[in-house]
N, C-alpha and C positions, 0 to 999 in steps of 0.2 A: 504494500500500500504506500502511495506517495505521501511523504511528510508534508503537511499543510504549510509549515514554515518555509521549507525549501521551495515549494511551488510559488509562494508569494515573493520570496526573495528573487527568484528567477524572473518574475514579472517586472521587477524593478529595472531590468535591462531592456524592456520593451521600447521600441521606437515611438510608441503612442503614449503621450502624456496622460491620457485618460486612464489607460491600463495601469500606469505607474501610480496614479493617484488612488485608484480603487485598491490596489495591492497594499498601499501604505495605510489606507483606512481600515483594512482588515488585520493588519499585522499586530495590533495591540492585543488581540485575543490569543495569540500564540507566541508572543515575544520572548526571546531568550538571548543569551550572549552571542549566539551565532549571527544575530542580525547586526551586530556592532559594525563590522566592516562595510556591509552594503549600505547601512544608514549613513555612515560617515561619507561614503562616496556619493550618496544622494544629496549631500549638502552642496555638491557642484552641479546638480541637475539644471538644465536650462530653464525649467519651469519653476517659477517662484512658489507656486502652490505645493509642489513636491518638496521643495526645500523647507517650507514652513512645517509640513507634516513630519519630515525627517527630524527636524529639531525637536518637535514634541515627543516623538518616539524615543529619541536619545535621552530626553529628560525622564521619560517613563522607565527606560532601561536602567538608568542610574549608574552606569559603568563609568568610573572616573577616567578611563582611557579616552572617553569622548571629549573631555574638557578642552584640550588644545584645538580640536576641530570646531567646537562651539565658539571658542574665542575668535577663531578666524571668521566664523559666520557673523560676528559683530560688525564686520566691514562689508557685509553683503550690500549690493546696490539697491536692494528693495527694503524699505523700512520695516515692513511686516516681518521679514526674516530677522532683521536686527533685533526687533523687539522680542520675538520668540526666543532668540538666543540669549538675550538678557534674562528673560524669565526662567529659562532652563538652567542657566548657570547659578541662579540664586538657590536652586534646589540641591546643589552639591555641597558637601561639607568635608571637613578634615584636611590634613596637609596635602593629600594627593590632589585635591582641587585647589587649595589655597596657593601652593607654590607656583603653578603655572599662571594663575591669576595675578599674583604679585609681580611676577616677571613681566607680564603683559602691560603693567602700568607704564613701562618704557617703550611700548609698541609705537612704531612710526605713525600709525593711523589714529587720529583723535577719536574716531568712532569706537575703535577698540578700547582705547584708554578710558573713555567715558563709560563704556559698557562694563568693563571689569571693575571699575570703581563702584558702579551700581551693584554689581553682583557681590562684592566684598562686604556690602552693608549687612548681609545676613550672617556673616561668619562670626563676628564678635570674638575674633581671635587676636590676642595681643600682638602677634607677629605681623599683623596687617597695619597696625597703627602708624609706625614710623614711615613706611612706604607711602601711606595715604597723606601724611603730613607733608612729606617731600613733594607730593603731587600738587600741593597748593601753589607751587611755582610752575606748573604746567603752562606751556605757551598758549594753549587753547582755553579761552574763557569758559566754554561749555564744559570742559573737563574740570576746571577749578570750581565751577558751580556744583557739579556732581560730587566733588570731593567734600565740599562744605556740607552738603546734605547728608553725606555718609558720616562725617565726623559728628554732626549734630545727632544723628541716630545712635552712634556709638557712645556719645556722652562721656568721653574720657577726659579727666582733668588735664591730661598732658596736651590736649589740643587747644586749651584756652589761649595761650600766648600766640601760637600760630594763627588762630582765628582773629585775635586782636590785630595782628599784622594785616590780615585780609581786609580790614576796614579801610586800608589805604590802596586797595587794588584799583587798577585803572578801569576795570569793568564795573559799572553800577550794579549789575545783577549779582556779581560776586559780593560787593559791599552790602547789598540788601540782605542776601542770604547769611552773610557773616553776622550781621546784627541779629537776625532771627536765631542763629545757632547759639550765640552768646546768651540768649535769654534762658537757655537751659542751665547756665552756670551763674545766673544772676547773683551778684554779690556787690557790696558797696564799692569795692575796688574797680568794678567795671562801669559804674555809673557815669564817671567823667567821660569815658570813651563813648558812651551812648548819648550823652549830652552833646558832645562834639559832633556826633553823627547827625544830630538834628540840624546842623548847618551844612550838610552835604549838598553838593550841586544838583543831585538827582532827587526829585520829589518823592519817589517811591522809597528811597533810602531814608529820607526824613520821616516819612509816614511810618515805616517799620520801627525806627528808633523811638518815635513817640508812643507807639503801641507797647513796645517793650518797657519803656519807662513807666507806663501806666500800671505795669505788673510789679513794679519794684517795691511797693509798700513803703516808700521813702518820700519825705517831703523835699529833699534836696533838688529834684528835677523841676520843682514848681515854677521857678522863674523862667526857665527855658520853655516849659509847656505853655505858659502864658504868652510868650512871644510867638509860639507856634499857632496860636489862635489868629495871628495876623499873616500866616503863610499865604503866598500867592495861590496855592492850590487848595481847593475846598476839601479834598480828601485828607490833607494834613490837618486842616482846621477841625474837621469832624473828629479825628482821632485824638487831637489835643483836648477837645472838650470832654470826650469820653474818659481820657486819662485823668483829667483834673477831677472828674466826678468819682472815679474809682479810688483815687487817693484822698478823697474827702478834703480837698484844698479849700478851706472856708474863705480864704482871702481872694479866691478866684471868682467869687460871686459877681462883682461888678463887670468883669470882662465877659463872663458867661451871659449876663443879662444883655450886654451889647451884642453878643453872638446870636441872640434870638432874632435880630433884624437882618441876619445874613441872607444873601440872595439864594444860597443853596438850601433846599429843604432838609437835606441830610445834616447840615450844620445846625440848623434851627432845632431839629429833633434831638441831636446829641446835646446841645446846650440845655434844652429843657430837661432831659434825663439827668444831666449832671447837676443841675440846680435842685432837682428832687433828691438826689443822692446826698448832697451836702446840706440839705434842709435849709436853704437860703430863704428865710421868711420875707426878706426885702424884695424878693423876686415875684411875690404873689401877684402884684398888679400886672407886670409884664407877662406872666404866665396866663393870667386870665385873658389878656388881649390875644395871646398866641393861640388860645383855645378856639379862636375864630379863624385860624389860618386856612388858606385855600387847600393846603395839603392835609389829607385825612390822617396820615401817620404823624404829622407834626401836631395836629390837634389832639390825637390820642396821647402823645408824649406829654403835652402840656397838662392834660387832664390828670394823668398819672402823677405828674410832679406836684400838682396842686393837692391831690389826695395824700401824697406823702407829707406835704407840709401840714396838712390838717391833722395827720396822725402823729406828728412829731410833738412831744411835750414842750411847752414853753420853758425857757431857761428859768431857773430858780431866781426869784427876786424881780421878775419882769412885771 
């Protein structure tokens, strides 16, 4: 009787792509290590659909000998194949997989470097940390961004200083991600770095820094957050109002009342929410006026803030 696996593997050499695709779709039912070589060769198939299925089957097979070939597939001209190879590599563990992945951080193709950095995120192996930190100097910005995401995921204290260095990166995307990554290590020593990031030339970096400062539970960022209410971008103004509310910065009430007249409904809404959080009784009149706003979400925020003021006990001796 013919072995089903042998029959399907033989069909992988068919000149018809449809036959090769059908054979691959049936292989998972009879898969064993004999399929390793044919599946690796299928990664060079002219049909992208065949290559995607071959990657998935190599992932299912779980043989570490496939790792170098899957690394090569990260440079496939078709994005779907690249993504499948990234996903597959994340499923491999142990030094047999880690060593070729670490070596590939120096690969000449940035697509490969980015893909292996993504795959190393799941290893949580101390041996990967220093190679990843060195990759913060990669010439490709997309690789550096992926490195920061991976270091943020790993959350090792050894990466704090290198991440601080990335706040000066030439790429705004790298700087923004570095701000977000440092939020996992938030400590008083990092607050000055984040305050400085509020002056970044890129508004998305400023916005991220404001958001992170709002999680700091410290009053020290308050003056810079107040300035951020005047940022040219409403997205930054909105997060500044939210941060001041989260930090319960009582002295911010006058500036937040002014923000209720902002042209952006998002800023008006955030200002109302912040005033409710800090229980600014002097904002009651402005909030009552805002409860007639054209934007329904702004009106709801004003009404909730007014309810919060009503539920807040008056100061003793008032």
